[in-house]
C-alpha positions in Angstrom: 0.0 0.0 0.0 1.3 3.5 -0.8 1.7 6.3 1.7 1.3 9.9 0.8 3.4 12.1 3.1 2.4 15.8 3.2 5.6 17.8 3.1 4.9 21.0 1.4 4.0 23.6 4.1 6.0 26.6 5.1 6.6 25.5 8.7 6.3 29.0 10.0 5.9 28.0 13.7 9.5 26.7 13.7 11.0 29.3 11.4 14.3 29.1 13.1 14.8 25.8 11.3 12.8 26.3 8.2 14.5 29.3 6.7 16.8 27.0 4.8 14.8 23.7 4.5 11.2 22.4 4.7 9.9 21.3 8.1 10.0 17.6 7.3 13.8 17.9 6.7 14.4 19.3 10.2 16.8 16.9 11.9 15.7 14.7 14.8 19.0 13.4 16.2 20.9 12.8 12.9 18.0 12.1 10.5 15.2 14.3 9.1 11.8 13.8 10.9 10.3 12.6 7.7 12.7 9.6 7.8 11.4 8.8 11.3 7.8 9.0 9.9 8.7 6.6 7.1 10.3 4.2 9.6 6.9 3.9 11.4 5.3 2.5 8.2 8.4 0.4 7.4 8.1 -1.3 10.8 4.8 -2.7 9.4 6.2 -3.7 6.1 5.0 -0.7 4.1 7.8 0.9 2.2 6.2 2.6 -0.8 6.1 6.4 -0.3 4.9 9.4 -2.4 6.1 12.7 -0.8 4.0 15.7 -1.7 6.4 18.7 -1.7 6.1 22.4 -2.0 8.1 24.9 0.0 11.8 24.3 -0.6 10.9 20.9 -2.1 14.2 20.7 -3.9 15.8 19.9 -0.5 13.5 16.9 -0.2 14.1 15.9 -3.9 17.9 15.9 -3.4 17.6 14.0 -0.1 15.5 11.3 -1.8 17.9 11.0 -4.7 20.7 10.3 -2.2 18.6 8.0 0.0 20.3 4.6 0.4 17.5 2.3 1.5 15.1 -0.4 0.5 12.2 2.0 0.4 10.5 3.0 -2.8 10.3 6.8 -2.6 8.8 9.2 -5.2 8.5 12.9 -4.8 5.8 15.0 -6.4 6.0 18.8 -6.6 2.4 19.8 -5.6 3.0 23.6 -5.7 4.2 26.2 -3.4 0.8 27.4 -2.0 -1.3 24.4 -2.6 -3.3 23.3 0.5 -3.3 19.8 2.0 -6.4 18.8 0.1 -4.8 19.7 -3.2 -1.5 18.0 -2.2 -3.3 14.7 -1.5 -5.3 14.9 -4.7 -2.2 15.7 -6.9 -0.1 13.0 -5.2 -2.9 10.4 -5.6 -3.1 11.0 -9.3 0.4 9.5 -9.6 -0.9 5.9 -8.8 -4.0 3.8 -9.4 -4.5 2.1 -6.0 -8.1 2.1 -4.8 -7.0 2.7 -1.2 -3.9 4.4 0.3 -2.5 6.0 3.4 -1.8 9.6 4.1 0.1 11.3 6.9 2.0 14.5 7.8 5.7 14.8 7.5 6.2 16.4 10.9 4.7 14.1 13.6 5.4 10.7 15.0 3.6 8.1 17.0 3.7 4.3 17.6 0.4 3.9 15.7 -0.3 0.3 14.8 -0.5 0.8 11.0 -1.5 -2.8 10.5 -4.4 -2.5 12.8 -5.3 0.9 11.2 -5.5 -0.7 7.8 -7.5 -3.6 9.0 -9.9 -1.3 10.8 -10.3 0.8 7.7 -10.9 -2.2 5.4 -13.5 -3.7 7.8 -15.7 -0.7 8.5 -16.5 0.0 4.8 -16.5 3.8 5.0 -14.4 6.0 2.7 -12.0 7.5 5.2 -10.3 6.8 8.5 -8.5 9.3 10.7 -6.3 8.3 13.6 -7.5 10.0 16.8 -4.9 10.8 19.3 -4.6 12.6 22.7 -2.9 16.0 22.4 0.5 16.3 24.1 0.4 17.7 27.6 2.0 21.1 27.4 0.7 22.7 30.6 0.3 22.0 34.3 -3.2 21.6 35.5 -4.6 23.2 38.7 -7.8 23.0 40.7 -9.0 25.7 43.0 -11.8 26.5 45.5 -12.7 30.1 46.2 -9.4 31.2 44.7 -7.3 28.8 46.8 -5.3 26.3 44.8 -6.2 22.8 46.0 -4.2 20.7 43.6 -1.4 21.5 41.1 0.4 19.0 38.9 1.4 17.9 35.4 -1.4 17.5 33.0 -1.7 13.9 31.8 -2.1 13.3 28.0 -4.9 10.9 28.7 -6.9 13.7 30.5 -7.4 15.5 27.2 -9.9 14.9 24.4 -9.2 13.4 21.0 -7.7 15.3 18.1 -6.7 14.6 14.5 -3.3 12.9 14.6 -3.0 12.3 10.9 -2.2 8.7 9.9 -5.2 8.5 7.5 -6.4 5.6 5.5 -8.5 6.6 2.5 -10.4 5.1 -0.3 -10.0 6.8 -3.7 -13.6 7.9 -3.7 -12.8 10.1 -0.8 -10.9 12.4 -3.2 -14.3 13.5 -4.6 -14.8 15.4 -1.3 -11.8 17.6 -2.1 -13.3 20.2 -4.4 -10.4 22.6 -4.8 -6.6 22.4 -4.5 -6.7 25.5 -2.3 -8.8 23.8 0.4 -7.1 22.4 3.5 -8.1 18.8 3.8 -8.9 19.1 7.5 -11.2 22.1 7.2 -13.2 21.1 4.1 -13.0 17.5 2.9 -13.1 16.0 6.4 -16.3 17.9 7.5 -17.9 16.8 4.2 -17.0 13.2 4.9 -18.5 13.6 8.4 -21.7 15.0 6.9 -21.9 12.1 4.6 -21.2 9.6 7.4 -18.1 8.4 5.6 -15.4 9.2 8.2 -14.4 6.8 10.9 -11.9 7.3 13.8 -9.2 4.8 14.7 -8.3 5.6 18.4 -4.6 5.5 19.2 -3.9 5.8 23.0 -0.1 5.3 22.7 2.7 7.7 22.0 2.1 10.6 19.6 4.0 13.9 19.3 4.1 16.6 16.6 7.1 18.9 16.0 5.7 22.4 16.0 8.3 24.1 18.2 12.1 24.1 18.8 11.3 22.6 22.3 9.5 19.7 20.7 12.3 19.2 18.2 14.8 19.0 21.0 12.6 16.6 23.0 12.2 14.4 19.9 15.9 14.5 19.3 16.6 13.2 22.8 14.0 10.4 22.3 15.5 9.5 18.9 18.9 8.9 20.6 17.4 5.9 22.4 18.0 2.4 20.9 14.2 2.2 20.3 12.5 5.6 20.1 8.9 5.7 21.5 7.3 6.0 18.0 8.7 2.5 17.2 8.0 1.0 20.7 6.4 -2.4 20.2 7.4 -2.7 16.6 10.6 -4.0 14.9 11.9 -2.9 11.5 
């Protein structure tokens, strides 16, 4: 099964790193974060990737050309200002599979891709999104009449569910993308919801995006472990 990786955004929230390279090429330990994303899929035997590029896409193209691996990696220039919906549609036009996977090039998690695919194939709807808990960034406090009664670290499991990427899509779901300038998340997904064609695969394990330098540094420390948490439980 093919995986489309969205890698064309400007990465403005981590501009300290993205002045010279696209966000998916920011190094986590000694490899770009997109390599770590691809490793998650490779751990489940999925090694066929289509990278949808845009901003500074030539950096990704050059990296792929030098990539020494057993992965099958293709890059597609989807345009500088194209939104995620358009990037998915343009990339999907490069192959004929009836179903495929999509994810972002800047977030990692030990999502059980095999279970995700099985879940998607069994429910019969057009699209599946992986629901994750948002990372705990702030301490939580409780108070009574202004007096703090409890203060501690917020647990990730205390939060609601959010879009964690790691999509599984049927080709017919592309019909819900009406324009290349539409963000997939803000337009196609609500249309799929309205048509009762979107299912959620709930992932309670590790998940973390890279939106800030702090998160980049935290992920780099994790990547230095023999088995980083986004590969925990799986073997490449």
